[in-house]
VOGU-3710 file (C-alpha; in Angstrom, 3 decimals, decimal comma):
1> xxxxxxxxxx> 10,480/-43,013/-51,542  10,457/-39,241/-52,094  6,718/-39,360/-52,701  6,355/-40,684/-49,109  9,117/-38,583/-47,396  8,118/-35,154/-48,797  4,746/-35,006/-47,020  6,476/-36,065/-43,752  9,035/-33,230/-44,089  6,185/-30,762/-44,528
11> xxxxxxxxxx> 4,606/-32,125/-41,348  7,754/-31,786/-39,166  7,545/-27,965/-38,653  3,920/-28,328/-37,647  4,839/-30,876/-34,954  7,805/-28,787/-33,706  5,667/-25,632/-33,620  3,031/-27,444/-31,641  5,586/-28,655/-29,055  7,072/-25,172/-28,666
21> xxxxxxxxxx> 3,641/-23,626/-28,226  2,734/-26,123/-25,536  6,025/-25,407/-23,747  5,434/-21,641/-23,883  1,916/-22,096/-22,587  3,137/-24,185/-19,657  5,727/-21,526/-18,809  3,087/-18,779/-18,885  0,785/-20,830/-16,669  3,616/-21,259/-14,149
31> xxxxxxxxxx> 4,413/-17,541/-14,209  0,747/-16,628/-13,732  0,759/-18,484/-10,399  4,101/-17,021/-9,292  4,060/-15,117/-5,987  5,510/-11,938/-7,505  3,081/-11,830/-10,444  0,077/-12,332/-8,196  1,436/-9,683/-5,822  1,802/-7,241/-8,724
41> xxxxxxxxxx> -1,879/-7,844/-9,498  -2,839/-7,710/-5,770  -4,520/-11,076/-5,861  -5,930/-12,235/-2,540  -5,968/-15,826/-1,323  -9,531/-17,133/-1,623  -11,271/-17,697/1,704  -14,936/-18,415/1,125  -14,556/-19,774/-2,410  -11,943/-21,185/-4,762
51> xxxxxxxxxx> -12,165/-18,204/-7,109  -9,207/-15,832/-7,143  -9,798/-12,113/-7,303  -7,675/-8,985/-7,216  -8,214/-6,493/-4,378  -7,993/-3,640/-6,887  -11,359/-2,378/-8,103  -10,117/-0,068/-10,908  -10,613/-1,528/-14,385  -7,828/0,692/-15,789
61> xxxxxxxxxx> -5,327/-1,292/-13,748  -5,873/-4,351/-15,956  -5,064/-4,913/-19,630  -7,377/-7,904/-20,003  -11,163/-7,771/-19,432  -10,652/-10,847/-17,234  -7,524/-9,456/-15,522  -9,135/-9,006/-12,102  -10,047/-12,701/-11,865  -7,705/-14,467/-14,313
71> xxxxxxxxxx> -3,957/-13,908/-13,758  -3,043/-15,918/-16,857  -5,254/-13,772/-19,091  -3,693/-10,626/-17,633  -0,194/-12,053/-18,174  -0,913/-12,835/-21,822  -2,481/-9,404/-22,373  0,510/-7,714/-20,707  3,047/-9,510/-22,932  1,004/-8,658/-26,026
81> xxxxxxxxxx> 0,825/-5,013/-24,941  4,608/-4,859/-24,425  5,016/-5,821/-28,078  2,647/-3,105/-29,270  4,721/-0,153/-30,519  1,906/1,928/-31,985  0,826/3,814/-28,837  2,431/6,971/-27,462  5,552/6,131/-25,448  4,368/7,375/-22,039
91> xxxxxxxxxx> 0,988/5,694/-22,631  2,604/2,404/-23,648  2,220/-0,669/-21,452  5,950/-0,667/-20,702  5,745/2,867/-19,243  2,376/2,340/-17,518  3,500/-0,914/-15,880  7,286/-0,643/-15,339  7,283/-3,154/-12,455  5,599/-5,799/-14,611
101> xxxxxxxxxx> 8,122/-5,129/-17,373  11,089/-5,323/-14,981  10,008/-8,651/-13,547  8,891/-10,275/-16,795  12,129/-9,262/-18,527  13,896/-11,420/-15,927  11,574/-14,354/-16,581  11,051/-14,304/-20,372  13,720/-13,881/-23,017  11,138/-12,488/-25,425
111> xxxxxxxxxx> 10,411/-9,597/-23,047  14,072/-9,142/-22,118  14,996/-8,607/-25,776  12,445/-5,836/-26,290  13,711/-2,286/-26,744  13,696/-0,286/-23,477  11,623/2,875/-23,685  12,689/6,073/-21,937  9,410/6,517/-19,986  10,190/10,151/-19,157
121> xxxxxxxxxx> 7,079/10,713/-17,011  7,841/7,693/-14,834  11,537/8,591/-14,426  10,675/12,159/-13,425  8,057/10,934/-10,931  9,994/8,075/-9,360  13,637/9,222/-9,641  14,843/5,585/-9,318  18,520/6,473/-9,728  18,303/9,110/-6,993
131> xxxxxxxxxx> 16,660/6,803/-4,443  19,137/5,312/-1,998  16,887/3,055/0,098  13,366/2,384/1,379  12,137/2,703/4,964  9,070/1,259/6,637  7,663/4,022/8,865  5,409/3,689/11,918  3,436/6,480/13,610  2,345/5,540/17,120
141> xxxxxxxxxx> -1,334/5,278/17,913  -3,412/8,002/19,493  -6,954/8,255/20,799  -8,309/11,152/18,732  -9,548/8,956/15,895  -10,565/5,256/15,829  -8,546/4,764/12,635  -5,415/5,826/14,549  -5,811/3,678/17,670  -3,478/0,966/16,375
151> xxxxxxxxxx> -0,851/3,226/14,769  -0,109/3,771/11,100  2,377/2,394/8,534  3,717/3,893/5,305  6,788/3,635/3,058  9,471/6,296/2,682  11,881/6,503/-0,271  15,188/7,871/0,967  17,204/10,210/-1,206  20,941/10,809/-1,181
161> xxxxxxxxxx> 21,410/12,579/2,154  20,985/11,075/5,612  21,013/14,267/7,711  17,970/14,799/10,002  16,873/17,834/7,977  17,729/16,350/4,605  14,963/13,729/4,469  11,907/15,977/4,860  11,545/16,278/1,078  11,823/12,527/0,518
171> xxxxxxxxxx> 8,779/10,933/-1,102  6,449/8,531/0,704  3,661/6,150/-0,265  0,698/6,114/2,068  -2,501/4,026/2,033  -5,728/5,385/3,470  -9,495/5,441/3,163  -11,321/8,225/1,350  -13,649/9,403/4,131  -16,081/12,290/3,551
181> xxxxxxxxxx> -15,671/15,355/5,751  -17,826/15,434/8,893  -18,727/11,744/8,590  -20,984/10,612/11,456  -19,261/8,387/14,025  -21,614/5,400/13,640  -21,420/5,616/9,852  -17,644/5,808/10,059  -17,432/2,696/12,244  -19,852/0,720/10,091
191> xxxxxxxxxx> -18,207/1,590/6,773  -14,708/1,107/8,170  -15,493/-2,365/9,480  -17,619/-3,654/6,588  -15,800/-2,147/3,598  -17,892/0,892/2,868  -14,954/3,107/1,882  -12,674/3,152/-1,130  -8,958/3,571/-0,446  -5,992/4,702/-2,513
201> xxxxxxxxxx> -2,225/4,828/-2,414  -1,138/8,430/-2,033  2,282/9,979/-2,736  3,401/12,759/-0,373  6,616/14,297/0,833  7,805/13,162/4,235  7,468/16,582/5,875  3,697/16,425/5,395  3,550/13,268/7,511  5,815/14,794/10,141
211> xxxxxxxxxx> 3,580/17,866/10,244  0,441/15,726/10,560  1,662/13,038/12,953  4,515/14,675/14,864  3,177/18,229/15,155  -0,629/18,105/14,956  -1,386/14,673/16,433  1,664/14,636/18,769  2,591/11,085/17,714  6,131/9,725/17,681
221> xxxxxxxxxx> 7,375/8,368/14,363  9,764/5,444/13,845  11,681/4,667/10,674  13,070/1,216/9,805  15,500/1,481/6,892  15,570/-1,685/4,769  18,672/-3,292/3,305  17,455/-4,015/-0,225  19,342/-4,373/-3,477  18,896/-1,723/-6,148
231> xxxxxxxxxx> 16,829/-4,131/-8,264  14,506/-4,856/-5,325  14,228/-1,179/-4,506  13,420/-0,243/-8,106  10,785/-2,990/-8,358  8,887/-1,591/-5,355  9,306/1,972/-6,580  8,041/1,023/-10,046  5,008/-0,731/-8,596  4,007/2,359/-6,617
241> xxxxxxxxxx> 3,847/4,192/-9,978  1,459/1,518/-11,267  -0,832/2,039/-8,263  -1,403/5,780/-8,741  -4,992/5,477/-9,945  -5,817/2,134/-8,304  -8,749/2,000/-5,911  -9,207/-0,705/-3,289  -11,727/-1,395/-0,541  -10,703/-0,356/2,957
251> xxxxxxxxxx> -11,326/-2,659/5,923  -10,477/-1,239/9,338  -9,385/-4,518/10,917  -7,856/-6,495/8,038  -7,050/-4,797/4,738  -5,832/-1,564/6,286  -2,639/0,495/5,977  -0,471/-2,151/7,655  -1,805/-4,869/5,358  -1,427/-2,981/2,071
261> xxxxxxxxxx> 2,025/-1,542/2,826  3,182/-5,029/3,787  1,830/-6,277/0,442  4,153/-3,842/-1,352  7,136/-5,363/0,458  5,844/-8,838/-0,459  7,306/-8,195/-3,927  10,768/-8,828/-2,464  9,941/-10,692/0,752  10,359/-14,480/0,729
271> xxxxxxxxxx> 7,815/-14,803/3,555  4,523/-12,961/4,208  4,619/-10,029/6,630  0,982/-10,404/7,713  -0,659/-13,452/9,300  -2,539/-15,282/6,561  -5,499/-16,580/8,538  -5,933/-13,835/11,152  -9,078/-11,682/10,785  -7,113/-8,514/11,603
281> xxxxxxxxxx> -3,791/-6,887/10,760  -1,971/-4,773/13,335  1,006/-2,518/12,559  2,938/-4,194/15,367  2,505/-7,596/13,717  4,155/-6,253/10,549  7,182/-4,950/12,439  7,539/-8,231/14,313  7,736/-10,082/11,008  9,944/-7,389/9,502
291> xxxxxxxxxx> 12,584/-7,917/12,201  12,551/-11,667/11,485  12,720/-11,221/7,709  15,919/-12,121/5,864  16,806/-11,588/2,204  19,873/-13,263/0,738  20,619/-14,619/4,224  20,857/-11,162/5,847  18,404/-9,303/8,109  16,448/-6,862/5,977
301> xxxxxxxxxx> 16,226/-4,150/8,670  19,259/-1,870/8,870  19,126/1,426/10,771  16,216/2,343/13,070  15,567/6,079/13,459  13,358/7,940/15,924  11,455/11,136/15,100  10,021/12,502/18,375  6,725/14,371/18,363  6,445/17,969/19,511
311> xxxxxxxxxx> 5,260/16,685/22,912  8,215/14,293/23,244  10,706/16,965/22,182  9,333/19,366/24,782  9,480/16,763/27,548  13,022/15,707/26,698  14,266/19,277/26,421  12,602/20,205/29,714  14,080/17,312/31,683  17,516/17,963/30,123
321> xxxxxxxxxx> 17,599/21,388/31,835  19,603/21,828/35,031  17,737/22,709/38,245  18,523/26,418/37,876  17,602/26,390/34,168  14,346/24,632/34,994  13,559/27,227/37,658  13,982/30,003/35,066  11,735/28,068/32,686  8,990/27,717/35,331
331> xxxxxxxxxx> 9,254/31,406/36,309  8,880/32,458/32,685  5,749/30,347/32,233  4,273/31,693/35,486  5,004/35,376/34,667  3,828/35,116/31,081  5,962/38,104/30,041  8,743/38,145/27,435  12,183/37,066/28,576  14,801/39,754/28,773
341> xxxxxxxxxx> 18,459/39,221/27,949  19,459/40,409/31,439  17,794/37,351/32,949  20,492/35,239/31,273  23,566/37,112/32,548  24,621/34,187/34,706  24,058/31,603/31,970  26,340/30,445/29,191  25,188/30,691/25,608  24,422/26,972/25,592
351> xxxxxxxxxx> 22,209/27,312/28,693  20,391/30,310/27,252  19,609/28,435/24,082  18,522/25,336/26,022  15,971/27,367/27,999  14,670/29,261/24,976  14,369/26,142/22,813  12,508/24,298/25,592  10,132/27,253/25,996  9,484/27,435/22,233
361> xxxxxxxxxx> 8,655/23,707/22,208  6,388/24,187/25,233  4,335/26,985/23,682  4,227/25,205/20,325  2,931/22,127/22,159  0,230/24,234/23,840  -0,835/25,596/20,470  -1,248/22,049/19,162  -3,702/21,406/21,990  -5,491/24,744/21,553
371> xxxxxxxxxx> -4,835/26,786/18,440  -6,678/29,747/20,014  -4,290/29,989/22,986  -3,471/33,710/22,716  -0,825/33,634/25,455  1,041/30,812/23,727  0,975/32,674/20,397  2,420/35,877/21,892  5,052/34,065/23,950  6,201/31,945/21,031
381> xxxxxxxxxx> 6,626/35,033/18,840  8,647/36,868/21,527  10,869/33,847/22,114  11,589/33,453/18,419  12,581/37,140/18,180  14,863/36,728/21,179  16,355/33,583/19,711  17,204/35,386/16,461  19,226/37,919/18,464  21,534/35,227/19,856
391> xxxxxxxxxx> 24,351/33,539/17,937  24,373/29,911/16,832  25,890/27,341/19,185  27,502/24,091/18,093  25,671/22,212/20,819  22,261/23,783/20,235  20,613/20,880/18,399  19,508/18,391/21,046  20,175/14,674/20,762  16,885/13,068/21,742
401> xxxxxxxxxx> 16,907/9,821/23,678  15,461/6,886/21,770  12,708/4,952/23,594  12,106/1,272/22,944  11,198/0,814/19,248  7,753/-0,609/18,391  8,936/-4,056/17,284  9,718/-4,759/20,971  6,066/-4,194/21,919  3,765/-6,998/22,929
411> xxxxxxxxxx> 1,562/-8,755/20,442  -1,996/-7,383/20,604  -3,750/-10,684/21,382  -3,875/-11,983/24,968  -4,878/-15,324/26,516  -4,656/-16,135/30,224  -5,683/-18,840/32,676  -6,316/-17,807/36,270  -7,178/-19,473/39,551  -9,869/-17,393/41,249
421> xxxxxxxxxx> -10,990/-17,641/44,883  -14,161/-15,727/45,736  -15,589/-15,421/49,280  -19,161/-15,743/47,958  -18,898/-18,165/45,016  -15,865/-20,303/45,902  -12,912/-21,298/43,697  -12,914/-21,609/39,925  -10,774/-21,281/36,811  -11,079/-18,115/34,736
431> xxxxxxxxxx> -10,151/-17,934/31,039  -9,561/-14,479/29,609  -9,106/-13,892/25,877  -8,998/-10,767/23,719  -7,797/-10,174/20,151  -6,678/-6,595/20,844  -5,092/-4,522/22,175  -3,598/-3,444/25,530  -4,627/-2,861/29,137  -3,114/-1,041/32,111
441> xxxxxxxxxx> -0,653/-3,869/32,770  0,649/-4,224/29,198  4,103/-2,934/28,321  4,006/0,743/27,265  6,142/0,413/24,125  4,988/2,141/20,952  1,784/3,405/22,557  0,424/5,641/25,289  2,242/5,101/28,575  -1,004/5,213/30,569
451> xxxxxxxxxx> -4,282/3,900/29,300  -6,320/0,970/28,126  -7,851/-0,069/24,824  -9,385/-3,534/24,501  -11,777/-4,954/21,913  -13,898/-8,101/22,410  -12,317/-8,776/25,792  -14,057/-11,870/27,224  -13,767/-13,645/30,588  -15,188/-17,160/30,978
461> xxxxxxxxxx> -15,444/-18,883/34,347  -15,136/-22,688/34,566  -16,760/-23,900/37,800  -17,030/-27,670/38,128  -18,908/-28,673/34,950  -20,405/-25,248/34,256  -19,131/-22,362/32,140  -20,151/-18,757/32,808  -19,549/-15,670/30,731  -18,321/-13,301/33,429
471> xxxxxxxxxx> -17,898/-10,297/31,156  -17,627/-9,291/27,503  -16,215/-5,853/26,759  -17,129/-4,989/23,199  -15,035/-1,840/23,593  -13,170/-0,579/26,648  -11,050/2,592/26,344  -9,385/4,649/29,045  -7,273/7,496/27,722  -5,176/9,113/30,448
481> xxxxxxxxxx> -3,423/12,293/29,383  -1,199/13,148/32,351  0,814/16,286/32,996  4,376/14,951/32,752  6,136/18,144/33,847  3,471/19,536/36,178  3,469/22,792/34,189  0,244/24,489/33,185  -1,013/23,263/29,835  1,013/20,039/29,838
491> xxxxxxxxxx> -2,019/17,772/29,917  -5,219/17,019/28,115  -8,638/15,710/29,028  -8,645/12,153/30,359  -11,676/10,031/29,548  -13,131/6,526/29,726  -15,721/4,645/27,681  -16,864/1,064/28,084  -19,586/-0,919/26,291  -20,401/-4,567/26,956
501> xxxxxxxxxx> -21,802/-7,148/29,350  -20,705/-7,216/32,982  -21,781/-8,669/36,323  -23,896/-6,528/38,616  -21,356/-7,289/41,355  -18,605/-9,807/42,038  -20,727/-11,956/44,359  -22,892/-13,305/41,527  -21,515/-15,212/38,527  -24,795/-15,334/36,588
511> xxxxxxxxxx> -25,890/-11,729/37,143  -24,899/-10,180/33,817  -26,402/-7,208/32,022  -25,722/-4,891/29,114  -24,083/-1,651/30,225  -22,231/1,434/29,003  -19,878/3,652/31,025  -18,673/7,165/30,168  -16,387/9,261/32,385  -14,087/12,276/32,112
521> xxxxxxxxxx> -11,417/13,663/34,395  -7,777/14,548/34,877  -4,496/12,679/35,265  -1,054/13,620/36,534  2,310/11,900/36,378  3,265/11,095/39,985  6,734/9,981/38,977  8,316/8,685/35,806  5,963/6,120/34,170  3,471/6,180/37,080
531> xxxxxxxxxx> 0,209/8,108/36,597  -2,503/9,122/39,022  -6,037/9,792/37,778  -9,555/10,781/38,859  -12,633/10,296/36,646  -16,336/11,014/37,136  -19,281/10,063/34,967  -22,304/7,806/34,633  -23,434/4,329/33,675  -26,482/3,307/31,653
541> xxxxxxxxxx> -27,420/-0,335/32,077  -30,186/-2,852/31,703  -32,150/-2,891/34,927  -31,375/-6,114/36,806  -32,376/-7,203/40,322  -31,572/-4,238/42,624  -29,633/-2,250/39,985  -31,557/0,485/38,221  -31,083/1,845/34,700  -28,911/4,839/35,586
551> xxxxxxxxxx> -26,020/5,204/38,052  -23,340/7,775/38,845  -19,731/6,627/38,778  -16,455/7,835/40,274  -13,003/6,285/39,891  -9,569/7,301/41,205  -6,305/5,432/41,211  -2,797/4,934/39,884  -1,417/3,040/36,884  2,027/2,446/35,466
561> xxxxxxxxxx> 5,481/1,088/36,116  6,706/0,292/39,630  10,050/-1,145/38,587  11,850/-2,805/35,720  9,670/-5,911/35,967  6,483/-4,789/37,684  3,387/-2,841/36,631  0,477/-1,733/38,820  -3,132/-0,722/38,364  -5,013/0,221/41,529
571> xxxxxxxxxx> -8,358/2,014/41,707  -11,175/2,887/44,102  -14,587/3,149/42,456  -17,932/4,384/43,711  -21,220/3,188/42,185  -24,129/5,439/43,194  -27,472/4,059/42,005  -30,069/6,744/41,249  -33,056/4,590/42,219  -34,367/4,231/45,739
581> xxxxxxxxxx> -33,924/0,461/45,779  -30,522/0,468/44,065  -27,418/-1,090/45,528  -24,799/1,603/46,182  -21,343/0,159/46,590  -17,607/0,740/46,600  -15,081/-1,288/44,673  -11,398/-1,683/45,438  -9,397/-3,133/42,543  -5,687/-4,055/42,735
591> xxxxxxxxxx> -3,778/-5,660/39,837  -0,066/-6,379/39,715  1,930/-7,673/36,781  5,195/-9,548/37,386  7,788/-9,766/34,618  8,630/-7,594/31,615  8,626/-10,272/28,916  6,920/-9,450/25,629  5,286/-12,879/25,206  4,024/-13,767/28,695
601> xxxxxxxxxx> 3,289/-12,449/32,179  2,101/-13,407/35,669  -0,691/-11,329/37,195  -1,944/-11,068/40,765  -5,359/-9,571/41,483  -7,508/-8,534/44,427  -11,065/-7,161/44,201  -13,238/-6,121/47,116  -16,807/-5,177/46,252  -19,753/-7,150/47,626
611> xxxxxxxxxx> -17,371/-10,105/47,993  -13,603/-10,483/48,239  -11,778/-12,124/45,361  -8,148/-13,182/44,883  -6,655/-14,354/41,581  -3,366/-15,442/40,064  -3,089/-15,687/36,265  -0,551/-16,826/33,709  -0,936/-15,056/30,368  0,420/-15,360/26,846
621> xx> 0,532/-12,607/24,172  -0,180/-13,740/20,602
//
């Protein structure tokens, strides 16, 4: 019997070992497909093929030669590297990839039982014990750079204090393209759209962002503090350390700052923060999803803070002045001589400081628009010297009003159906669709209060059984920079640019041609949230019927809020054809939006050009 049993006993460990190995392999295969592991490796969902691939181009980010395309191979290589104790501590896999180690130690007992290394370089860099929370930050869009039109997102790691001045040294993680200096505009657009730039995650202190966005670019900044556990916070913080040398490809519309910062939060988010199948990612979309996001059954967003730009601080301080204080302010700007203490004899200390602080903000704002403004430099210096001669007041630091936060803004996409009645062409249905971004009738939350920026804005007319492309704006931008206070220097250049296909006039549905408009001018705030403007420029177009190649253009009108639920855009335009046979014409355009909902609106329109046209449209924002 023993002669038969002994060989079987020798075979038992082999069978048991084989079963255990198969079980371990199955567990590793499951972990390699886990959402968190694939997020740590920045794997993207395949679109055009079934092959997975990481978005990170740096080979040093992977421990396996197949790590960029094989998550299981990278997982196995990572576990093997964690068990390697021969390398220098700070160069060990555990210290190079602390987020991987943190997560895998929760999933695998073999990793959990490994000795924890000190990782002094990582601890000094990240300060995980001194980080209280994480904030998602949003800088509003501005028209100086195409990359800034949609706004900008980054993460902020909050330290112990919560005072307004105590967070300027907090660390941030920012994602941006590496663009050469003096890059040509067409090259910039092409590379930004088609992935011609590398991009990196960059660590900076918060004050650098406030200096760049709030002071130089005059953009308001919003901060959404997230209610995360310490383990969740440390996982995100550890992963930012892993990304220090990682390079990715930058895509202006999709894999941009909003996309990549949202991917960092995907480590702890049960649901994606970016639309999976949309060809673009907008910062607003991320904040919409962020407000809906719940972790452990609780909303993830806690406090929302507002950091006004230099422009916003000046405007708020100016309008907070009393009538007499404002009169002194205006006199000082008009005289352009240093204030004297005797001019304040009738004012309390609080009033004196209010006037001086508003003036300092005003001249600082002027310097942001023109750094060579000699008058502003001298006046700012004199005001600061005068301020230093006055005592501190408990009520000196202004409490700035908080506008509507960006998550309340409309979605960038728009779809509408309109009934159109035209005196020359009859009645028809018009379908208007655009993927981005806003027009004169959109809500002015988290963006410029007066202006327009649309991309691929198409209008299709359905008349009986026929469909006509009425217009296609490839790009249509109007940037109105009004003087809010009416004081000298409180405005910038207003401008307009449009490129696309449009009708020669509104009496012909089939008369389309390629055209480009460019105009410059001035704008002024007529009353709160209502702007008047005048622009002059030219149009270049494909010659068609009576229209010649070149025409002069003039436009004047008003745009903005009429009431709590009504927005207006009205303009008078003059088209002066330079050719002898051209068709000179005037155009009256009236548009009225009813309702202040963020997801839908009703619009009434009237256009008088060659023909008269009335329209009523129901629109949905997506």
